[in-house]
C-alpha positions, 0 to 999 in steps of 0.5 A, spaced: 499 500 500 502 506 498 500 514 498 503 521 497 504 525 503 508 532 504 514 533 508 512 540 512 517 541 517 525 539 517 529 540 524 537 539 525 539 538 532 547 540 533 548 539 539 544 534 544 538 536 547 539 544 546 535 547 541 533 545 534 534 549 528 528 549 523 531 548 516 527 549 509 532 543 506 537 539 510 542 534 507 543 526 509 550 524 512 550 517 513 548 518 520 542 522 519 542 529 517 548 533 517 550 536 523 545 533 527 547 530 534 554 531 532 555 535 539 553 533 546 554 536 554 558 530 558 559 531 566 565 529 569 565 521 568 563 523 560 555 520 561 551 524 556 547 530 559 540 532 556 533 536 558 531 530 562 536 532 568 539 538 565 533 542 562 537 549 562 540 545 556 534 549 552 537 556 554 542 554 549 541 556 541 546 553 536 548 555 529 552 552 524 556 557 520 561 555 513 567 554 519 563 554 526 558 551 531 556 558 534 552 557 541 547 562 543 544 564 549 541 570 553 545 574 557 552 571 554 556 572 549 556 568 543 561 563 543 565 560 536 567 552 536 571 551 529 569 545 526 576 543 524 574 537 529 581 537 533 582 536 540 584 530 546 579 525 544 575 522 550 571 516 552 563 518 553 557 515 554 550 515 551 545 510 555 549 503 555 553 505 548 561 506 549 563 512 544 569 517 543 568 525 543 573 530 541 573 535 547 572 542 545 577 546 549 577 550 555 572 556 552 567 552 551 567 548 557 567 555 561 561 557 556 557 551 557 558 550 565 556 558 566 550 557 561 547 551 565 550 552 572 554 546 573 561 544 570 560 540 564 564 539 558 562 539 550 564 534 545 564 532 538 563 526 535 570 523 534 572 522 526 573 514 527 567 513 533 563 506 531 556 506 534 550 503 530 543 503 531 540 496 534 540 491 529 534 488 532 530 494 529 535 496 524 536 489 521 542 489 516 541 496 514 547 499 516 545 505 521 551 509 523 550 513 529 553 520 532 550 522 538 542 521 538 539 517 543 539 511 539 537 511 531 539 516 525 532 520 524 525 521 528 519 522 523 513 525 526 506 525 523 502 532 524 495 528 524 497 525 530 499 531 533 492 534 531 489 528 535 493 528 541 492 536 542 484 534 542 485 530 548 490 535 551 488 541 556 492 546 552 495 544 545 502 543 544 507 543 539 511 539 534 518 541 538 516 538 544 517 530 540 524 533 537 523 531 530 527 530 524 522 530 519 514 532 520 509 529 515 502 531 513 497 527 508 497 521 513 491 519 518 492 520 525 497 514 528 498 511 521 505 512 521 505 505 525 504 502 519 509 506 515 514 501 512 518 506 508 519 513 505 522 515 499 523 522 497 527 522 490 534 518 490 532 518 498 529 511 501 528 511 509 526 505 513 521 507 519 524 501 524 521 503 531 516 506 535 519 512 539 518 511 546 518 518 550 521 520 556 519 526 560 522 531 555 515 533 552 513 536 558 518 541 558 517 548 554 522 547 549 523 555 549 524 556 556 526 548 559 520 550 564 514 544 566 508 545 562 503 541 559 505 534 560 502 529 554 504 523 557 499 521 562 494 522 556 498 518 551 499 513 556 491 511 556 492 510 548 499 510 546 502 505 551 506 499 547 507 493 551 512 490 548 516 496 548 514 498 555 513 505 554 509 510 551 510 511 543 510 518 538 513 517 532 517 512 529 525 511 528 528 511 522 534 509 518 537 510 511 536 505 506 539 509 500 540 516 499 547 519 503 549 525 500 542 527 498 538 533 500 530 533 503 526 539 502 521 542 506 515 541 501 517 535 498 512 530 496 514 522 498 512 516 497 510 512 503 509 504 503 504 502 508 506 495 512 499 492 509 500 487 515 501 491 520 495 492 525 491 498 525 488 502 530 
């Protein structure tokens, strides 16, 4: 079964758990969108930090220029981090995955520590780091990773957000769920049954529902507690196999590395006719 849908939003998140950048077009690298989750903050043990425990990360607004990652935050001068990726390599960790990060230096350490209010370091994915999505879901498709939680891309469906908003006391935005790609033209929750997305030379496979943590309960511009969608989602979106509430689908790149995806692009969606329907 196939149907045509439209890409209505694209987002890149250069620094894990910091603000995202809305894009008119985004290029696919082997690990997902170019620059996506290529940097992250770590504690003294090298363990990644996120809005789950450090909501102040929403203060950091990234920008990618020709030669630098530029970080902005209110009340402090911007920080420029060169893109040359030279520096001391450190062992770091994302969940259970042992990774390698390149320390971004003393100035970056001081800046991010000041902004979030505690001692942290900024690291970038090391050029030779080897990390991949779980083959239990990714299958035989190669899915190398930078610093996302577990998969190269997250795809969300605007109609599912609209259905959720009808059930909530206050509407929330799609940014709460930190997608890379947002689609329109699908019925609500039809992403559960999507097998592939094809956009010109690009083919993405949707391989695993995304289980949600507490981050969608935070205002993405302030980090403050706001309308929490999880209790409502739990009433009809709890996945017994994954033991979590789901919204959105994790995706891997079947083909098209080096190509661009544009906002407004039409894409062909192949549905798994054998998947259960609501």
